[in-house]
MDTraj code that builds the backbone (N, CA, C; nanometers):
import mdtraj as md
import numpy as np

residues = "UNK UNK UNK UNK UNK UNK UNK UNK UNK UNK UNK UNK UNK UNK UNK UNK UNK UNK UNK UNK UNK UNK UNK UNK UNK UNK UNK UNK UNK UNK UNK UNK UNK UNK UNK UNK UNK UNK UNK UNK UNK UNK UNK UNK UNK UNK UNK UNK UNK UNK UNK UNK UNK UNK UNK UNK UNK UNK UNK UNK UNK UNK UNK UNK UNK UNK UNK UNK UNK UNK UNK UNK UNK UNK UNK UNK UNK UNK UNK UNK UNK UNK UNK UNK UNK UNK UNK UNK UNK UNK UNK UNK UNK UNK UNK UNK UNK UNK UNK UNK UNK UNK UNK UNK UNK UNK UNK UNK UNK UNK UNK UNK UNK UNK UNK UNK UNK UNK UNK UNK UNK UNK UNK UNK UNK UNK UNK UNK UNK UNK UNK UNK UNK UNK UNK UNK UNK UNK UNK UNK UNK UNK UNK UNK UNK UNK UNK UNK UNK UNK UNK UNK UNK UNK UNK UNK UNK UNK UNK UNK UNK UNK UNK UNK UNK UNK UNK UNK UNK UNK UNK UNK UNK UNK UNK UNK UNK UNK UNK UNK UNK UNK UNK UNK".split()
xyz = np.array([
    [11.4131, 0.6927, -8.2981],
    [11.2454, 0.7166, -8.3087],
    [11.1601, 0.5681, -8.3212],
    [11.2460, 0.4489, -8.4210],
    [11.1915, 0.3514, -8.4258],
    [11.2181, 0.2559, -8.3188],
    [11.3270, 0.3124, -8.1949],
    [11.3158, 0.2457, -8.0665],
    [11.1893, 0.2934, -7.9766],
    [11.2008, 0.4270, -8.0226],
    [11.0694, 0.4732, -7.8953],
    [10.9461, 0.3986, -7.9253],
    [10.9675, 0.3920, -8.0482],
    [10.7956, 0.3159, -8.0690],
    [10.7619, 0.1994, -8.0849],
    [10.9142, 0.0931, -8.0324],
    [10.9375, -0.0318, -8.0088],
    [10.8893, -0.0528, -7.8540],
    [10.9627, 0.0571, -7.7913],
    [10.9017, 0.0381, -7.6312],
    [10.8284, 0.1300, -7.6194],
    [10.7260, 0.1947, -7.6833],
    [10.5933, 0.2011, -7.6444],
    [10.5080, 0.0952, -7.6870],
    [10.4887, 0.0145, -7.7898],
    [10.4105, -0.0692, -7.8204],
    [10.4561, -0.2386, -7.7045],
    [10.5641, -0.2189, -7.6748],
    [10.6363, -0.3239, -7.5531],
    [10.5371, -0.2576, -7.4230],
    [10.5032, -0.1730, -7.4388],
    [10.4791, -0.1109, -7.3080],
    [10.2972, -0.1200, -7.2703],
    [10.2924, -0.1409, -7.4063],
    [10.0788, -0.1201, -7.4440],
    [10.0834, -0.2866, -7.4246],
    [10.1371, -0.3841, -7.5009],
    [10.1348, -0.4812, -7.4648],
    [10.1382, -0.5739, -7.2847],
    [10.2580, -0.4931, -7.2361],
    [10.2426, -0.5543, -7.1150],
    [10.1394, -0.5462, -6.9792],
    [10.0744, -0.4006, -7.0656],
    [9.9624, -0.3259, -7.0316],
    [9.7997, -0.4126, -7.0419],
    [9.8100, -0.4381, -7.1822],
    [9.7268, -0.5807, -7.2287],
    [9.6965, -0.6844, -7.1416],
    [9.8371, -0.7652, -7.1322],
    [9.8538, -0.8618, -7.0829],
    [9.7860, -0.8412, -6.9067],
    [9.8402, -0.7265, -6.8570],
    [9.7954, -0.7883, -6.7378],
    [9.6581, -0.7406, -6.6781],
    [9.6075, -0.6209, -6.8031],
    [9.4865, -0.6315, -6.7770],
    [9.3845, -0.7522, -6.7807],
    [9.4302, -0.8431, -6.9177],
    [9.3432, -0.9446, -6.9038],
    [9.3944, -1.0502, -6.7867],
    [9.4546, -1.0573, -6.7149],
    [9.4878, -1.1290, -6.5842],
    [9.3889, -1.1081, -6.5096],
    [9.3922, -0.9457, -6.4933],
    [9.3169, -0.8724, -6.3371],
    [9.1889, -0.9508, -6.3939],
    [9.1271, -0.9386, -6.5279],
    [9.0132, -0.9350, -6.5727],
    [8.9488, -1.0938, -6.5450],
    [9.0735, -1.2034, -6.6157],
    [9.0409, -1.3172, -6.5826],
    [9.0048, -1.4210, -6.4206],
    [9.0516, -1.2651, -6.3579],
    [9.0220, -1.3285, -6.2053],
    [8.8657, -1.2842, -6.1715],
    [8.8091, -1.1699, -6.2471],
    [8.6642, -1.1534, -6.2338],
    [8.5667, -1.2828, -6.2732],
    [8.4559, -1.3113, -6.1275],
    [8.4122, -1.4077, -6.1616],
    [8.2708, -1.3723, -6.2390],
    [8.2648, -1.4283, -6.3455],
    [8.1673, -1.4235, -6.4658],
    [8.0362, -1.5421, -6.4520],
    [8.0154, -1.6472, -6.3223],
    [7.9147, -1.7057, -6.3114],
    [7.9853, -1.7933, -6.3517],
    [8.0239, -1.8344, -6.4519],
    [8.1197, -1.9341, -6.4982],
    [8.1961, -2.0165, -6.4817],
    [8.2152, -2.1249, -6.4447],
    [8.3653, -2.1768, -6.3586],
    [8.4448, -2.1641, -6.4017],
    [8.5601, -2.1149, -6.3679],
    [8.6953, -2.0515, -6.4269],
    [8.8127, -2.1217, -6.3189],
    [8.8627, -2.1357, -6.3580],
    [8.9884, -2.1986, -6.2510],
    [9.0932, -2.0328, -6.1962],
    [9.1115, -1.9826, -6.2607],
    [9.1475, -1.8365, -6.2653],
    [9.1222, -1.7256, -6.1386],
    [8.9819, -1.8160, -6.1140],
    [8.9310, -1.6637, -5.9755],
    [9.0205, -1.7681, -5.8661],
    [9.0400, -1.8729, -5.8840],
    [9.1485, -1.9142, -5.7129],
    [9.2615, -1.8693, -5.6867],
    [9.3049, -1.7749, -5.8381],
    [9.4622, -1.7349, -5.8531],
    [9.5224, -1.6722, -5.6817],
    [9.4341, -1.6158, -5.6626],
    [9.4580, -1.5436, -5.5267],
    [9.5134, -1.5790, -5.3881],
    [9.4331, -1.7041, -5.4302],
    [9.4234, -1.7614, -5.3025],
    [9.5248, -1.8261, -5.2358],
    [9.6349, -1.8302, -5.0955],
    [9.7070, -1.8627, -5.0968],
    [9.6534, -1.9561, -4.9765],
    [9.7130, -2.1222, -4.9511],
    [9.7403, -2.2083, -4.9005],
    [9.8320, -2.1925, -4.7869],
    [9.7954, -2.1758, -4.5996],
    [9.9356, -2.2547, -4.5557],
    [9.9688, -2.3505, -4.5948],
    [10.0703, -2.3851, -4.6458],
    [10.1642, -2.5348, -4.6723],
    [10.3230, -2.4904, -4.5918],
    [10.2895, -2.6360, -4.5239],
    [10.4579, -2.6093, -4.4239],
    [10.4554, -2.4902, -4.3441],
    [10.3551, -2.3658, -4.3307],
    [10.3779, -2.2722, -4.2409],
    [10.4283, -2.1380, -4.3562],
    [10.3977, -2.1696, -4.4531],
    [10.4224, -2.1275, -4.6106],
    [10.3010, -2.0665, -4.6662],
    [10.2670, -1.9295, -4.6349],
    [10.1516, -1.9410, -4.7450],
    [10.2309, -1.9639, -4.9180],
    [10.1213, -2.0442, -5.0074],
    [10.1610, -2.0817, -5.1424],
    [10.0212, -2.0814, -5.1831],
    [10.0642, -2.0339, -5.3225],
    [9.9582, -2.0141, -5.4233],
    [9.8780, -2.1737, -5.4176],
    [9.7590, -2.1695, -5.4520],
    [9.6635, -2.2588, -5.4394],
    [9.6802, -2.3751, -5.5420],
    [9.7248, -2.3043, -5.6670],
    [9.7945, -2.4043, -5.8055],
    [9.8862, -2.4702, -5.7500],
    [9.9876, -2.4499, -5.6598],
    [10.0684, -2.5143, -5.6456],
    [10.0559, -2.6209, -5.5885],
    [9.9322, -2.6661, -5.4440],
    [9.9261, -2.8009, -5.3786],
    [9.8068, -2.8724, -5.4420],
    [9.7403, -2.8158, -5.5472],
    [9.6594, -2.9169, -5.6031],
    [9.6472, -2.8427, -5.7382],
    [9.5295, -2.9919, -5.8248],
    [9.4788, -2.9591, -5.9242],
    [9.3857, -2.9059, -5.9514],
    [9.3467, -2.7680, -5.9788],
    [9.2167, -2.7113, -6.0427],
    [9.1753, -2.7317, -6.1860],
    [9.0474, -2.7874, -6.1512],
    [8.9836, -2.8185, -6.3319],
    [8.8559, -2.7624, -6.3115],
    [8.7682, -2.7098, -6.4061],
    [8.6605, -2.7001, -6.4518],
    [8.5617, -2.8110, -6.4767],
    [8.4667, -2.9090, -6.4504],
    [8.4784, -3.0660, -6.5232],
    [8.3164, -2.9639, -6.6142],
    [8.2755, -2.8865, -6.4753],
    [8.1077, -2.8693, -6.5952],
    [8.0875, -2.6903, -6.5652],
    [8.0063, -2.6228, -6.6378],
    [8.0275, -2.4480, -6.6649],
    [8.0236, -2.4110, -6.5297],
    [7.9521, -2.4965, -6.4256],
    [7.8884, -2.4387, -6.2534],
    [7.9808, -2.5185, -6.1701],
    [8.1167, -2.5930, -6.2053],
    [8.1446, -2.6579, -6.1025],
    [8.3372, -2.6380, -6.0938],
    [8.3905, -2.6095, -5.9798],
    [8.5523, -2.6339, -5.9819],
    [8.5539, -2.7392, -5.8971],
    [8.6892, -2.8074, -5.9439],
    [8.7116, -2.9319, -5.8514],
    [8.8634, -2.9023, -5.8452],
    [8.8964, -2.9486, -5.6845],
    [8.9844, -2.9315, -5.6313],
    [9.0518, -3.0641, -5.5898],
    [9.2161, -3.0903, -5.6322],
    [9.2338, -3.2325, -5.5637],
    [9.3523, -3.2036, -5.5360],
    [9.4029, -3.1673, -5.4277],
    [9.5391, -3.1576, -5.3292],
    [9.6362, -3.2660, -5.4060],
    [9.7388, -3.2610, -5.3746],
    [9.8488, -3.3461, -5.4455],
    [9.8849, -3.4190, -5.3110],
    [9.8558, -3.3289, -5.1915],
    [9.8631, -3.4228, -5.0288],
    [9.7181, -3.4336, -4.9936],
    [9.6263, -3.5108, -4.9073],
    [9.5268, -3.4674, -4.9079],
    [9.5767, -3.4420, -4.7316],
    [9.6471, -3.4524, -4.6690],
    [9.6595, -3.4043, -4.5191],
    [9.6337, -3.2156, -4.5649],
    [9.5973, -3.1577, -4.6848],
    [9.6369, -2.9590, -4.7284],
    [9.4711, -2.9666, -4.7250],
    [9.3991, -3.0798, -4.7671],
    [9.2464, -3.0474, -4.7618],
    [9.1869, -2.9517, -4.6696],
    [9.2263, -2.9704, -4.5286],
    [9.1246, -2.8164, -4.4666],
    [9.1902, -2.7614, -4.4915],
    [9.3094, -2.7289, -4.4385],
    [9.3629, -2.5940, -4.5147],
    [9.3464, -2.5227, -4.6737],
    [9.2823, -2.5356, -4.7831],
    [9.2317, -2.5079, -4.8817],
    [9.1288, -2.5233, -4.8497],
    [9.0482, -2.5439, -4.7420],
    [8.9178, -2.4938, -4.7713],
    [8.8866, -2.3830, -4.6721],
    [8.9964, -2.3891, -4.5698],
    [9.0150, -2.2991, -4.5040],
    [9.0177, -2.1583, -4.5539],
    [9.1113, -2.1471, -4.6557],
    [9.1633, -2.0400, -4.7302],
    [9.0056, -1.9999, -4.8434],
    [8.9613, -2.0959, -4.9249],
    [8.8399, -2.0379, -4.9913],
    [8.7696, -2.0193, -4.8986],
    [8.7478, -2.0562, -4.7747],
    [8.6030, -1.9823, -4.6587],
    [8.6445, -1.8702, -4.6409],
    [8.7648, -1.8165, -4.6157],
    [8.7986, -1.6804, -4.6043],
    [8.8363, -1.5867, -4.6808],
    [8.8343, -1.6040, -4.8269],
    [8.8403, -1.5207, -4.9402],
    [8.6700, -1.4735, -4.9467],
    [8.7159, -1.3654, -5.0495],
    [8.6017, -1.2873, -5.0911],
    [8.5388, -1.3397, -5.1956],
    [8.5423, -1.4264, -5.2427],
    [8.4849, -1.5456, -5.3072],
    [8.3227, -1.5523, -5.3270],
    [8.3053, -1.6122, -5.2165],
    [8.1726, -1.5870, -5.1660],
    [8.1375, -1.7262, -5.2246],
    [8.2321, -1.8185, -5.2303],
    [8.2137, -1.9645, -5.2809],
    [8.1969, -2.0776, -5.1378],
    [8.1167, -2.1785, -5.1616],
    [8.1390, -2.2785, -4.9897],
    [8.1858, -2.4190, -5.0912],
    [8.3188, -2.4315, -5.0455],
    [8.3451, -2.5819, -5.0614],
    [8.2909, -2.6935, -5.0230],
    [8.2650, -2.7714, -5.0816],
    [8.2492, -2.9369, -5.0235],
    [8.3005, -3.0491, -5.0411],
    [8.3573, -3.0867, -4.9438],
    [8.4901, -3.1404, -4.8726],
    [8.4683, -3.2866, -4.9140],
    [8.4708, -3.4187, -5.0205],
    [8.4615, -3.5308, -4.9639],
    [8.5378, -3.5971, -4.9295],
    [8.6506, -3.6012, -4.8695],
    [8.7866, -3.6221, -4.7906],
    [8.8856, -3.6478, -4.9086],
    [8.8635, -3.6641, -5.0157],
    [8.9634, -3.6674, -5.1272],
    [8.9756, -3.5333, -5.2487],
    [8.8843, -3.5051, -5.2484],
    [8.8436, -3.3639, -5.3526],
    [8.7631, -3.2242, -5.3052],
    [8.7826, -3.1544, -5.3527],
    [8.6966, -3.0234, -5.3140],
    [8.5827, -2.9829, -5.4154],
    [8.5008, -2.9415, -5.4011],
    [8.3913, -2.9470, -5.5409],
    [8.3651, -2.7448, -5.4684],
    [8.3621, -2.6992, -5.5806],
    [8.3031, -2.5743, -5.5840],
    [8.2066, -2.5704, -5.6672],
    [8.1145, -2.5057, -5.6204],
    [7.9650, -2.5555, -5.6686],
    [7.9821, -2.3376, -5.7462],
    [7.9718, -2.2926, -5.8592],
    [7.9282, -2.1533, -5.8489],
    [7.8375, -2.1661, -5.9013],
    [7.7684, -2.0556, -5.8340],
    [7.6194, -2.0193, -5.8302],
    [7.6326, -1.9271, -5.9320],
    [7.4884, -1.8309, -6.0084],
    [7.4729, -1.7630, -6.1072],
    [7.4926, -1.6843, -6.0141],
    [7.5036, -1.5397, -6.1165],
    [7.5146, -1.4068, -6.0320],
    [7.3989, -1.3542, -5.9967],
    [7.3686, -1.2318, -5.9319],
    [7.2853, -1.1591, -5.8978],
    [7.2799, -1.0481, -5.9750],
    [7.1710, -1.0103, -6.0205],
    [7.1802, -0.8679, -6.1103],
    [7.2629, -0.7545, -6.0247],
    [7.2611, -0.7092, -5.9052],
    [7.3222, -0.6675, -5.8294],
    [7.4683, -0.6808, -5.8386],
    [7.5199, -0.8286, -5.8011],
    [7.6611, -0.8342, -5.8058],
    [7.7319, -0.8566, -5.9618],
    [7.6356, -0.8362, -6.0863],
    [7.6613, -0.8125, -6.1912],
    [7.7326, -0.6900, -6.1835],
    [7.6296, -0.5772, -6.1839],
    [7.6775, -0.4481, -6.2011],
    [7.7821, -0.4414, -6.1068],
    [7.7974, -0.4848, -5.9746],
    [7.9205, -0.4234, -5.9270],
    [8.0770, -0.4888, -5.9986],
    [8.0380, -0.6154, -6.0486],
    [8.1462, -0.6492, -6.1068],
    [8.1815, -0.5964, -6.2541],
    [8.0487, -0.5356, -6.2880],
    [8.0737, -0.4130, -6.4305],
    [8.1808, -0.3094, -6.4511],
    [8.1367, -0.2821, -6.3147],
    [8.1909, -0.1412, -6.2318],
    [8.3769, -0.1976, -6.2195],
    [8.3497, -0.2544, -6.1656],
    [8.4821, -0.3467, -6.1280],
    [8.5906, -0.3592, -6.2552],
    [8.5202, -0.3884, -6.3617],
    [8.6051, -0.4631, -6.4784],
    [8.5994, -0.2896, -6.5600],
    [8.4990, -0.1956, -6.5616],
    [8.5412, -0.0634, -6.5931],
    [8.6542, -0.0036, -6.5439],
    [8.6754, 0.0159, -6.3907],
    [8.7678, 0.0974, -6.3376],
    [8.8805, 0.0263, -6.3470],
    [8.9284, -0.1409, -6.3924],
    [9.0510, -0.2222, -6.4353],
    [9.0682, -0.1580, -6.5690],
    [8.9929, -0.1082, -6.6345],
    [9.0381, -0.0788, -6.7897],
    [9.0694, 0.0845, -6.8023],
    [8.9812, 0.1312, -6.7049],
    [9.0389, 0.2973, -6.6775],
    [9.1999, 0.3003, -6.5781],
    [9.2710, 0.1957, -6.5143],
    [9.3307, 0.1678, -6.4885],
    [9.4564, 0.1727, -6.6081],
    [9.4067, 0.0468, -6.6874],
    [9.5063, 0.0577, -6.8023],
    [9.5247, 0.1078, -6.9115],
    [9.4129, 0.2221, -6.8983],
    [9.4091, 0.3413, -7.0120],
    [9.5309, 0.4479, -6.9739],
    [9.5178, 0.4194, -6.7984],
    [9.6321, 0.5607, -6.7504],
    [9.7453, 0.5152, -6.7729],
    [9.7732, 0.3762, -6.7373],
    [9.9259, 0.3052, -6.7768],
    [9.9859, 0.4047, -6.9229],
    [9.8510, 0.3203, -7.0268],
    [9.8822, 0.4049, -7.1663],
    [9.9286, 0.5347, -7.1378],
    [9.8444, 0.5959, -7.1020],
    [9.8979, 0.7249, -7.1266],
    [10.0320, 0.8137, -7.0806],
    [10.0872, 0.7434, -6.9611],
    [10.1579, 0.7610, -6.8729],
    [10.3229, 0.6564, -6.9994],
    [10.2610, 0.5482, -7.0905],
    [10.3421, 0.5695, -7.1686],
    [10.3487, 0.6517, -7.2756],
    [10.2706, 0.7274, -7.3409],
    [10.2215, 0.7897, -7.4467],
    [10.3425, 0.9000, -7.3364],
    [10.3321, 0.9780, -7.2537],
    [10.3789, 1.0838, -7.1970],
    [10.5599, 1.0200, -7.1771],
    [10.5796, 0.9440, -7.1414],
    [10.7420, 0.9003, -7.1567],
    [10.8062, 0.9097, -7.2698],
    [10.7038, 0.8721, -7.4061],
    [10.7216, 0.8708, -7.5185],
    [10.7862, 0.9732, -7.5990],
    [10.6947, 1.0849, -7.5240],
    [10.6951, 1.2660, -7.5964],
    [10.7921, 1.2959, -7.5246],
    [10.8326, 1.2624, -7.4136],
    [10.8680, 1.3267, -7.3187],
    [11.0657, 1.2962, -7.3692],
    [11.0677, 1.1625, -7.4304],
    [11.2507, 1.1208, -7.5234],
    [11.2434, 1.1594, -7.6319],
    [11.0876, 1.1923, -7.7237],
    [11.1058, 1.3091, -7.8337],
    [11.1812, 1.4375, -7.7952],
    [11.1191, 1.5266, -7.7203],
    [11.1171, 1.6341, -7.6677],
    [11.2929, 1.6372, -7.6543],
    [11.3269, 1.5586, -7.6139],
    [11.4994, 1.5452, -7.5229],
    [11.5714, 1.5114, -7.6502],
    [11.5358, 1.4171, -7.7597],
    [11.6118, 1.4484, -7.8793],
    [11.5832, 1.5431, -7.9552],
    [11.4691, 1.6340, -7.9747],
    [11.4850, 1.7745, -8.0570],
    [11.5907, 1.8377, -7.9423],
    [11.5286, 1.7970, -7.8250],
    [11.6536, 1.9502, -7.7492],
    [11.7756, 1.9231, -7.8012],
    [11.8166, 1.8309, -7.8082],
    [11.9917, 1.7223, -7.8477],
    [11.9939, 1.7541, -7.9758],
    [11.9239, 1.8036, -8.0854],
    [11.9328, 1.8367, -8.1838],
    [11.9589, 1.7157, -8.2915],
    [11.8998, 1.5835, -8.2207],
    [11.9097, 1.4613, -8.2933],
    [11.8184, 1.4775, -8.4238],
    [11.7465, 1.5227, -8.3810],
    [11.5504, 1.5278, -8.5317],
    [11.5314, 1.6658, -8.4770],
    [11.4729, 1.6809, -8.5802],
    [11.4716, 1.7894, -8.6169],
    [11.2908, 1.8052, -8.5557],
    [11.2493, 2.0002, -8.5604],
    [11.1028, 1.9781, -8.5210],
    [11.0583, 1.9265, -8.5474],
    [11.0348, 1.9072, -8.7390],
    [10.8726, 1.8443, -8.8238],
    [10.8905, 1.6772, -8.7733],
    [11.0638, 1.6364, -8.7099],
    [11.0294, 1.5038, -8.6961],
    [10.9883, 1.4903, -8.5584],
    [10.9862, 1.5608, -8.4766],
    [10.9028, 1.5277, -8.3625],
    [10.7831, 1.5398, -8.3305],
    [10.7238, 1.6501, -8.4340],
    [10.5724, 1.6411, -8.4650],
    [10.5026, 1.5308, -8.5352],
    [10.6046, 1.4816, -8.6447],
    [10.5504, 1.3449, -8.7030],
    [10.5739, 1.2531, -8.6018],
    [10.6667, 1.1804, -8.5562],
    [10.6968, 1.0986, -8.4239],
    [10.5748, 1.1169, -8.3002],
    [10.5376, 1.2598, -8.3095],
    [10.4470, 1.3067, -8.1749],
    [10.3367, 1.2536, -8.2022],
    [10.2650, 1.2462, -8.3754],
    [10.1351, 1.2322, -8.4492],
    [10.1343, 1.0820, -8.4346],
    [10.2259, 0.9462, -8.4340],
    [10.2815, 0.8310, -8.4574],
    [10.2308, 0.7614, -8.3055],
    [10.3169, 0.8730, -8.2300],
    [10.2651, 0.7905, -8.1290],
    [10.1499, 0.8156, -8.0270],
    [10.0716, 0.9237, -8.1230],
    [9.9417, 0.9522, -8.0895],
    [9.8777, 0.8550, -8.1210],
    [9.8529, 0.7869, -8.2339],
    [9.7831, 0.6470, -8.3020],
    [9.8238, 0.6018, -8.2575],
    [9.9317, 0.5419, -8.2159],
    [9.9808, 0.4061, -8.1331],
    [9.9085, 0.4186, -7.9935],
    [9.8663, 0.4898, -7.9552],
    [9.8235, 0.5440, -7.8299],
    [9.6449, 0.5377, -7.8356],
    [9.6213, 0.5848, -7.9172],
    [9.4737, 0.5600, -7.9666],
    [9.4436, 0.4293, -8.0387],
    [9.5207, 0.3892, -8.0774],
    [9.4883, 0.1786, -8.1228],
    [9.4811, 0.1252, -7.9477],
    [9.5996, 0.1355, -7.8815],
    [9.6324, 0.0811, -7.7964],
    [9.4662, 0.1022, -7.6787],
    [9.4257, 0.2255, -7.6745],
    [9.3084, 0.2300, -7.5935],
    [9.1934, 0.1984, -7.6444],
    [9.1798, 0.1719, -7.8020],
    [9.0803, 0.0884, -7.8754],
    [9.0925, -0.0545, -7.7910],
    [9.1679, -0.0659, -7.7995],
    [9.2241, -0.2639, -7.7638],
    [9.1427, -0.2470, -7.6667],
    [9.2107, -0.1353, -7.5020],
    [9.1329, -0.1706, -7.3717],
    [8.9836, -0.1533, -7.4452],
    [8.9325, -0.1000, -7.4920],
    [8.7884, -0.0531, -7.4655],
    [8.7424, -0.1832, -7.4819],
    [8.8032, -0.2775, -7.5966],
    [8.7550, -0.4235, -7.6368],
    [8.7260, -0.4986, -7.5668],
    [8.8982, -0.5382, -7.5139],
    [8.9231, -0.6192, -7.3688],
    [8.7739, -0.5652, -7.3323],
    [8.7328, -0.4663, -7.2926],
    [8.6288, -0.4514, -7.1317],
    [8.5282, -0.4726, -7.1655],
    [8.5028, -0.4180, -7.3292],
    [8.3745, -0.4626, -7.3760],
    [8.3318, -0.6562, -7.3749],
    [8.4289, -0.6786, -7.4392],
    [8.4300, -0.8519, -7.4059],
    [8.3725, -0.9266, -7.2696],
    [8.4632, -0.8534, -7.1905],
    [8.4199, -0.8901, -7.0413],
    [8.3039, -0.8190, -7.0219],
    [8.2760, -0.7398, -7.0510],
    [8.0959, -0.7054, -7.0300],
    [7.9844, -0.8069, -7.0746],
    [8.0284, -0.8404, -7.1659],
    [7.9017, -0.9282, -7.2224],
    [7.9337, -1.0773, -7.1797],
    [8.0485, -1.0926, -7.1297],
    [8.0431, -1.1985, -7.0787],
    [8.0054, -1.2162, -6.9271],
    [8.0026, -1.0694, -6.8539],
    [7.9258, -1.0777, -6.7041],
    [7.7898, -1.0654, -6.7148],
    [7.7267, -0.9588, -6.8318],
    [7.5944, -0.9203, -6.8373],
    [7.5054, -1.1133, -6.9349],
    [7.6339, -1.1581, -6.9835],
    [7.5317, -1.2647, -7.0097],
    [7.5168, -1.4012, -6.9275],
    [7.3686, -1.4129, -6.9641],
    [7.2992, -1.4883, -6.8052],
    [7.3050, -1.6415, -6.8414],
])
top = md.Topology()
chain = top.add_chain()
for i, resn in enumerate(residues, 1):
    res = top.add_residue(resn, chain, resSeq=i)
    for name in ("N", "CA", "C"):
        top.add_atom(name, md.element.get_by_symbol(name[0]), res)
traj = md.Trajectory(xyz[None], top)
């Protein structure tokens, strides 16, 4: 049973990590290099992640700077940013690209909050699926007479407690990002 609990907790941790990664890509009005994680640049004919062809920094609260390792990639980086759905306009001075991150409008904030809540809901679905899998394993152990019916009931209560804790943590992560988005 301890093995089932451990597997369940590992599954929850990976769900939390995936949720945090997904939420870090949501633009919150502050400059954050993670918002550029999904941008691919054509580099020697291959789509390459932006952070592998350039150094990305946030020197100010509303500014990102992108300094390519090779100046010949500047135009490709600029093209990739313009074609992305970020809504940012790159300023190219020949050596470095500056991205001014404008403050979010109220309408855009509401859309982003909805997107954050959808991500949280997806994480909760993953948590419930992990719970279902753990309960199925417990049922199999009971059916195979490895554990008693009472042990199964106790274990299912523990699985439910772990699931409730994980769901509360997802709510906490989502609430934190919500507060970040609504902070003007």
